[in-house]
N, C-alpha and C positions, 0 to 999 in steps of 0.2 A: 327545489328549484332553485333558491336563493344562493345555496351552497356552488352548486353548478354553474351560474353565471358569474359568482365571484371567481371561483376559479378558472375561468374563458377569460376574466377582464384580465387576470394575473397574468396569465399565459401570453394575453396579445401585447402587455407590455413589457416584458423580457424581454432583454436582448442576451443572444448568444454571441459568444465571441468564441469561436474555435480555430485549431491551425488550417492553412491555406491546404486544399485538397490538391496538389499537382500544380505543377508551373501555369497553366492555363486559366485555373481558379482566381481569378481576378477581385471578383466580387464588386464588379462594376455598378451592382444594384443598390449597395450600400451607399454610394456616392448620391444617389436621386433620392434616396431616404433621407438622408442630410442635406438635403439642397438649402434648406434654410439659414444652417450654419454656412454654407458658402457664400449664401447673399452675405452675412452678416459681417464676415472675413473681409469680404470685398470691400464691403465699406467702410470696415475698420482702416484697411490699408490704403484707402481714399483720405481719408482724415487726419491719418497720424502723418502721412506724406507731407501733407500742408498744414497741418498745425505750428502754430508760431512761425510761420515764413511770413516775413513780412510782404513779398511779393504774389504768395499764394500760388494760383493754378497758373498765373504768368510764367512760372518757371517751366511749365510742360512747354510754351510756347518759344521764351529766348534761349534754352538750350539747342535745339535743333536748328534754329534761326542764326544763331553765331556759329556754329557747323556750317550752315551755308553759306554764309560770309565769307567765313573763311577758305573754304573749299572755291569759292568765286573769285576771290584775290589771288590766290597761289595757284590753281589751276587751270583755271578758266581764262586769269587776266595774262600772267606771267607763264604758265609752262602752255597755256595756248591749246589744253587737251580738248578734241572734238565735241560735241554734243548734240550729234544726231537731229540737228536742225533747227535745234529750240534755243534760246536764250539760256547759259550754263546756269546761271542762278535758278531757274524753275527746274533744268535738269539735273542738279544735285542735287534740290528738296525733293523731286518727287521720289528719289533713292533713299534721301535720310529717313522719309516718314517711317517705311516698313523696317527700317534698319534701329532707328532709337526704340522704336517698340519692341522689337527682337532683343535688340542686347539688354535692355531694362527689365524685361520679363524673364530673359532667363537668369542674369545675376539673381532676380527676386526669388524665383522656382528654386534656384539651386542652394540658396541660402536659408529657404522659407522653413524648412526642421529645425533649424539653430537659432534662428529668432524666435520661433513661439517654442522653445525647449522646455517652459513651465509648463505649456497648455499641453504639449504633447508627452510628457510624466506624468500627468494629474488626472485627464481626461480621455476618457475613449470615444474615438470617433473615427471614420475612416480617414486614414493619414494622406490619401490621396486629395481630400479636400484642401490640404494646404498648398500643393503646389499649382493646384487648379486657381484657386484664389491668386494668388501670385501672378500668376499670367493673364489673370483677367481685368485684374486693377490697374495696368498700364495702358488698358484699353482709354481710360478717361483722356490721358496725356496725348494718345493718339488723335482721338477728336477734336482736341483744343487745336493740335498743330493742324490738323487736316484743314479746320477753318480758315486758319491764316495762310495753309497753302493755297487755298479757293480764292483769298485776297491777293495773292501774288499772281494768278491766273488773272485776275482780271485787271490788274497792273499792265501785266504784258496784254493783255488784249488777246487771250487763249480762251477758247469755248473749251470747257469736257466734252467728250464725245459719249456715245450712245454705251462706250464699252465700261463706264463707269459701274455700271450693273456687275459687271465681274470683281469690282473692287472686295466686298466681302468674302469673295470667294479665297481670294490671294490673304486677305488679312488671315483668315482660317487656317491656313497654310502655316503663315509665319508664326500664328500662336501654337500651332500643332507642333512645331520646331522646337520653339521655347520651350513647351512641355515637355518633350522627347529627352531634351538633354538636362532640363531640370531634373526628372526622372532618374537620369542615370547618374547625375553628380550629387542629387542630395543624400542618399545613403553614402555615399563616398567621403560627403562634407562631415557627415555625423561623427563618423572615424577619426578624420585626418583633416583637420582645420585649414589646411594647408588652399584647398580650393576657394575659400572666400579671396585670397592673395592672388592666386595664379590667373582665375578665371577673368579679372577684368584685362590683363595683362592678356590673354588668350582673344578674347574679344575685339581688341584693339588692331590685333595682327590679322584678323579674320575679317575687320572690317577693310583694309586695303587689299583682300584676296578676293574683294566681291567689287561688283561693277557699280561703285558708288561714285567715283570720282572720276570715273573713266568709262567708257561706252563699251558693250561687251565687241563690239567691231574692231577694237583696238590689241584685241587678243589674238594672235596667229591660229587660223584657220585649224590647223593641224593639232593645237593645243586644247582645243575649247572643248571636247568630249572629255579630257580629264579635267579641265577648269570646272565644269557643269556637273562634276560630284559634288562639288560646292553648293548644297541647296538652296541659299540665298539668292543663288545666280538667277534662276528660274522666276523667285519673288519678286526679285527688283527690277529685273527685266520687265514682268508681268503687271507691277505697278506703273512702269514709265507708259506700257502700251496703252494701259487703261486709263490712266491720266491725262497724258500728253498726245494720244492718237499717235504715238511714232508706229516707226514699223513694226508688223507683229513678232512677238517675241521667239525665237527658237523653241518649238514647242517640242524640240527633241530636249532642251536643257531643262524645259520643265516638266517633263515626264521622268525622267531622270532626277530631278529634283525630288516630285512628289513619292518616289518610289524610296527614295531613301529616308523620307521624312516618317513614310510610313512603317518600315523598317525600325528606323531609331523609336519610333513611337512604342510599337510592340515591344521590343526590346527593352524599354525602360520600363514600362507599366510591367512587365516580367521580373525585373530586377529588383524594383521598389519593390513590389509585394513580397518577394522573396527574403528582404531585409526587413520586413517592415516590424515584425514581432521583438525585433532588438531594440527600434529606437529609442523606448523608454528607458531600459537600461543603461545605453550607453549614452546616451544625450546629456 
């Protein structure tokens, strides 16, 4: 009896590492089994980001706030861009919130494998844990900036609408887009470190191709279908609708955004899993 119990304990505590069984064998259940590791990696990312920083968490507020000030002066005051009937500072801040999160989460998830090269090469765990941790950690920055945004709304005498209940859905969509891009770029970054240098430039260009400093109404109607292929268009317009109660977003644009994000996420998962077995050898 004791021998059988001993053998059962051994079998229950063992881990079998096997190759994937086809493209659709994504092993997502393994991520759930390692959820505690995911928690500690997120906690580590938060601590490392602000360790030995004089201003600490204030950096999560200073960066988007300064961006909003610059946008307001240049595009709101000098260029006289329209702002959908709300103060330009509030208009720009509402779009900067999701963009700042998306940009940070994308860069972290794309570079996560290389940043944790020693962990990847020495310890077994589902590698998908790393990109997930990298897109989850910047949520703390988002929450800090969001609190400041609520203060700005109060300053201008603007009350949030009931549409605010949709905020977590839009934030989740932005999170999935950042994860999708991270999953596609992380394996490339393992082989070619150029990604670390080119990604910030691409994100900078992407920002001006998104309706952050200008409203979607400035885009000629005949070009909006093509413009909406940018998945952040639907997210940003959705944030303005949720936070400011502006005219409801173009639901066609949002639908296009969600389809593109879902396709990119699926492609990212498949691509990431296909190259996962080689990470430890190459990195």
